[in-house]
C-alpha positions in Angstrom: -38.1 44.6 -11.5 -38.4 44.4 -15.2 -35.2 42.4 -15.4 -36.4 40.0 -12.7 -39.6 39.4 -14.6 -37.7 38.7 -17.8 -35.4 36.3 -16.0 -38.5 34.5 -14.6 -40.0 34.2 -18.1 -36.7 32.7 -19.4 -36.5 30.3 -16.5 -40.0 29.1 -17.1 -39.3 28.6 -20.8 -36.1 26.7 -20.1 -37.7 24.3 -17.5 -41.0 23.9 -19.2 -39.5 22.4 -22.3 -37.2 20.0 -20.5 -39.8 17.4 -19.9 -41.0 17.1 -23.5 -37.9 17.9 -25.6 -35.5 15.1 -26.7 -32.1 16.4 -27.7 -30.1 14.9 -30.5 -28.4 11.7 -29.4 -24.9 12.1 -27.9 -22.0 9.8 -27.5 -20.2 9.2 -24.2 -17.6 11.9 -25.0 -20.3 14.5 -25.6 -19.8 14.7 -29.4 -22.7 14.5 -31.9 -23.9 11.0 -32.5 -21.9 9.6 -35.4 -25.0 7.6 -36.4 -26.0 10.7 -38.2 -23.0 10.7 -40.5 -24.3 8.0 -42.8 -22.8 6.9 -46.1 -24.0 9.7 -48.3 -27.5 8.5 -49.2 -31.1 9.3 -48.1 -32.3 6.1 -46.4 -32.6 5.3 -42.7 -32.3 2.2 -40.5 -33.9 2.6 -37.1 -34.7 0.1 -34.4 -34.9 -0.8 -30.8 -32.9 -3.1 -28.5 -34.7 -5.4 -26.0 -33.4 -7.3 -23.0 -33.6 -11.1 -23.1 -37.0 -11.0 -21.2 -38.4 -8.7 -23.9 -38.3 -5.7 -21.7 -37.0 -2.5 -23.3 -33.4 -1.7 -22.8 -32.9 0.6 -19.8 -29.3 1.6 -20.4 -27.2 2.8 -23.3 -25.3 0.4 -25.5 -23.1 0.7 -28.6 -24.7 -0.2 -32.0 -22.5 -0.8 -35.0 -23.5 -0.6 -38.6 -21.3 -2.3 -41.3 -22.1 -2.3 -44.9 -20.9 -3.4 -48.3 -20.5 0.2 -49.5 -18.7 1.8 -46.6 -16.9 1.3 -43.3 -18.3 0.8 -39.9 -20.6 3.4 -38.5 -21.3 3.6 -34.7 -24.1 5.1 -32.6 -25.5 4.5 -29.1 -29.0 3.6 -28.0 -31.0 6.1 -26.0 -32.2 5.3 -22.5 -35.1 3.3 -24.0 -33.1 1.2 -26.4 -33.8 3.2 -29.6 -31.2 3.9 -32.2 -31.1 5.3 -35.7 -28.6 5.4 -38.7 -29.4 8.1 -41.3 -28.2 9.2 -44.7 -27.5 5.7 -46.0 -27.1 4.6 -49.6 -28.7 1.4 -51.0 -26.9 -1.8 -50.1 -26.7 -4.7 -47.6 -26.0 -3.7 -44.0 -25.5 -5.6 -40.7 -26.7 -4.0 -37.5 -24.9 -5.3 -34.4 -25.6 -4.3 -30.8 -22.8 -5.0 -28.3 -24.2 -6.4 -25.1 -21.3 -5.3 -22.9 -20.3 -7.3 -19.8 -23.7 -8.7 -19.1 -25.1 -9.8 -22.5 -24.0 -11.3 -25.8 -24.2 -9.5 -29.1 -27.2 -9.5 -31.4 -27.3 -8.7 -35.1 -29.7 -8.3 -38.0 -29.1 -7.9 -41.7 -30.9 -5.2 -43.7 -31.1 -4.9 -47.5 -31.8 -1.4 -48.8 -32.8 -1.9 -52.4 -32.0 0.2 -55.4 -34.8 1.5 -57.7 -37.5 2.0 -55.1 -40.2 4.4 -56.1 -39.7 6.3 -52.8 -36.6 8.5 -52.6 -36.3 7.9 -48.9 -36.8 4.5 -47.3 -37.0 3.7 -43.6 -36.2 0.2 -42.3 -37.0 -0.8 -38.8 -35.3 -3.7 -36.9 -35.7 -5.1 -33.5 -32.8 -6.7 -31.7 -33.0 -8.9 -28.6 -30.0 -9.4 -26.5 -28.9 -12.9 -25.3 -27.6 -13.8 -21.9 -23.9 -14.1 -21.8 -22.5 -17.3 -20.4 -25.8 -18.5 -19.0 -26.2 -15.5 -16.7 -29.5 -14.5 -15.3 -29.1 -10.9 -14.2 -30.7 -8.2 -16.2 -30.0 -5.3 -14.0 -28.2 -4.3 -10.8 -31.3 -4.7 -8.8 -32.7 -8.2 -9.1 -36.3 -7.5 -8.2 -37.5 -6.6 -11.7 -35.8 -9.7 -13.2 -37.3 -11.9 -10.6 -40.7 -10.5 -11.4 -40.2 -11.5 -15.1 -38.9 -14.9 -14.2 -41.9 -15.7 -11.9 -44.5 -14.6 -14.4 -46.5 -17.4 -16.0 -45.9 -18.1 -19.7 -49.4 -16.7 -20.6 -48.6 -13.4 -18.9 -45.2 -13.1 -20.6 -46.9 -13.8 -24.0 -49.3 -10.9 -23.5 -46.4 -8.7 -22.4 -44.5 -9.6 -25.6 -47.5 -8.6 -27.7 -47.7 -5.3 -25.8 -44.0 -4.6 -26.7 -44.7 -5.3 -30.3 -47.8 -3.1 -30.3 -45.8 -0.3 -28.6 -43.0 -0.6 -31.2 -45.6 -0.2 -33.9 -47.0 2.9 -32.2 -50.3 1.3 -31.2 -50.3 2.3 -27.5 -53.9 1.6 -26.9 -53.4 -2.0 -28.0 -50.3 -2.2 -25.8 -52.3 -1.1 -22.8 -54.9 -3.8 -23.5 -52.2 -6.5 -23.7 -50.5 -5.2 -20.5 -53.8 -5.2 -18.6 -54.4 -8.8 -19.8 -50.9 -9.8 -18.6 -51.6 -8.2 -15.2 -54.9 -9.9 -14.8 -53.0 -13.2 -15.2 -50.1 -12.1 -12.9 -50.8 -9.0 -10.8 -47.3 -8.6 -9.3 -45.8 -8.3 -12.8 -43.4 -5.4 -12.3 -42.2 -5.2 -15.9 -45.8 -5.0 -17.2 -46.7 -2.3 -14.6 -43.7 -0.2 -15.6 -44.4 -0.6 -19.3 -48.1 0.2 -18.7 -47.0 3.5 -17.1 -44.9 4.3 -20.2 -47.8 3.5 -22.5 -50.2 5.8 -20.5 -47.6 8.6 -20.8 -47.6 8.1 -24.6 -51.4 8.4 -24.5 -51.3 11.5 -22.3 -53.1 9.7 -19.5 -50.8 10.9 -16.7 -53.0 10.0 -13.7 -53.2 6.4 -15.0 -49.5 6.4 -15.6 -48.8 7.6 -12.0 -50.9 4.7 -10.6 -49.0 2.2 -12.7 -45.6 3.6 -11.8 -46.5 3.8 -8.1 -47.6 0.2 -8.1 -44.4 -0.9 -9.8 -42.2 1.0 -7.2 -44.1 -0.6 -4.3 -43.4 -4.0 -5.8 -39.8 -3.3 -6.5 -38.7 -0.5 -4.2 -35.0 -1.1 -4.8 -35.1 -0.8 -8.6 -33.8 2.8 -9.5 -35.2 2.8 -13.0 -38.7 2.5 -11.7 -38.2 5.4 -9.4 -36.7 7.5 -12.1 -39.7 6.9 -14.4 -42.1 7.8 -11.6 -40.1 10.8 -10.7 -40.0 12.2 -14.2 -43.8 11.7 -14.4 -44.3 13.5 -11.1 -42.3 16.5 -12.5 -44.7 16.6 -15.5 -47.5 16.7 -13.0 -45.8 19.5 -11.1 -45.6 17.4 -7.9 -42.0 18.5 -7.4 -41.6 17.5 -3.7 -42.8 13.9 -4.4 -40.6 13.8 -7.6 -37.5 14.8 -5.6 -38.1 12.1 -3.0 -38.4 9.4 -5.7 -35.3 10.7 -7.5 -33.2 11.1 -4.4 -34.0 7.4 -3.5 -33.0 6.4 -7.1 -29.7 8.2 -6.8 -29.1 6.6 -3.4 -29.7 3.1 -4.9 -27.4 3.8 -7.9 -24.9 6.6 -7.2 -23.6 6.5 -10.7 -27.0 6.9 -12.4 -26.7 10.2 -14.4 -30.5 10.3 -15.2 -31.4 10.2 -11.5 -28.9 13.1 -10.8 -30.2 15.1 -13.7 -33.9 14.8 -12.9 -33.4 15.3 -9.2 -31.6 18.6 -10.1 -34.6 19.6 -12.2 -37.0 18.9 -9.3 -34.7 20.8 -6.8 -34.7 23.9 -9.1 -38.5 23.8 -9.0 -38.4 23.6 -5.2 -36.1 26.6 -4.9 -33.2 24.5 -3.6 -30.6 25.9 -6.0 -27.4 24.9 -4.3 -28.5 21.3 -4.0 -29.6 21.4 -7.6 -26.3 22.6 -8.8 -24.5 19.8 -7.0 -26.7 17.2 -8.6 -26.4 18.6 -12.1 -22.6 18.8 -11.8 -22.6 15.2 -10.7 -24.6 14.3 -13.8 -22.0 16.1 -16.0 -19.2 14.2 -14.2 -20.9 10.9 -15.0 -21.3 11.9 -18.6 -23.3 10.1 -21.3 -26.7 11.1 -22.7 -27.6 13.4 -19.8 -24.8 15.9 -20.4 -26.6 18.2 -22.8 -29.7 18.6 -20.6 -27.5 19.0 -17.5 -26.0 22.1 -19.1 -29.5 23.4 -20.0 -30.7 22.9 -16.4 -27.7 24.7 -15.1 -28.5 27.5 -17.5 -32.0 27.8 -16.1 -30.6 27.8 -12.5 -28.1 30.6 -13.3 -30.9 32.6 -15.0 -32.9 32.4 -11.8 -29.9 33.6 -9.9 -29.4 36.5 -12.3 -25.9 35.2 -13.2 -26.0 36.0 -16.9 -22.4 35.1 -17.6 -22.6 31.6 -16.3 -26.1 31.1 -17.7 -24.8 32.0 -21.2 -21.8 29.7 -20.9 -24.1 26.8 -19.8 -26.6 27.4 -22.6 -23.9 27.8 -25.2 -22.5 24.4 -24.2 -26.0 22.9 -24.5 -26.3 24.1 -28.0 -22.8 22.8 -28.9 -23.8 19.4 -27.7 -27.3 19.5 -29.2 -27.3 21.9 -32.1 -30.3 20.4 -33.8 -32.5 20.1 -30.7 -36.1 20.9 -31.3 -35.9 23.8 -28.9 -32.6 25.2 -30.2 -34.1 28.4 -31.7 -35.8 29.3 -28.4 -32.7 28.7 -26.4 -30.7 30.9 -28.8 -33.3 33.6 -28.4 -32.9 33.4 -24.6 -29.2 33.3 -24.9 -29.1 36.4 -27.0 -30.5 38.4 -24.0 -28.0 36.9 -21.6 -24.7 37.4 -23.3 -22.8 40.1 -21.4 -22.0 41.9 -24.6 -25.7 42.5 -25.3 -26.7 43.6 -21.8 -25.2 47.0 -21.9 
């Protein structure tokens, strides 16, 4: 009984942190993000990539940094379009985001000056992608794009101001601007989705749920909206509702690793371990930014089953992929009690 109680404590610790912990960025091959390698200095260039409509990027794209004092350095955006290059020396740099098959490239020049009074400088850039070849599609499901296109100019202007406020960390101002946009154009799906994200940043989860629910009802075939809503429902411990949203997202986009990962999390909470393992292994097969957390969820699942050997293997892989994660010390503590050599 004592062993079972300990396993339950470990499981709770592993799953409770998943919602709020962001692991170090990973490349598509699972290696640490080369954006952290830098050029030997102490400065940082960070930024965010936006779609042509002004909506935050909802996929991962490659970002390249080229400078006068070093070769190219490459990283990837996270699932919200954010990226960072650290450990840079002073000099002139060009930040370029590669738009893939759908969008053209976008670039920005950054000058890091010598002789600043501050030892460490942080430069922030915002890059907006352009349509490639006059295309109009922003995502696989056209409902969200259609919502943006049909919104009046006044509503789009308030939405743009909301994005600027959010990028500056002023989430209350962003909420105000988004509400103004929705007063002008109530069926503005992009604004509703962003409103939910701003409420999450403010810790107002019930308000966030109302916004995400409204967005999903307006665009039921957009998987990103359902993923956002599903993750929030997990935070609210509404696991059955979360699983339904995430299952639908996975059905809409079978190759969406985030949908698979988060559905696996919800299924663990619902005690449906075999289904959870299937989803998490699909997330690993799809690869990308979800791989590290998929291993951690699998570790939690194996802890629940009492399979210490497989739990240890999964958590060790998580730490290899995300050695600097904020929860790494706690995971190592759990891992120490799971390794077969230390159980005897």
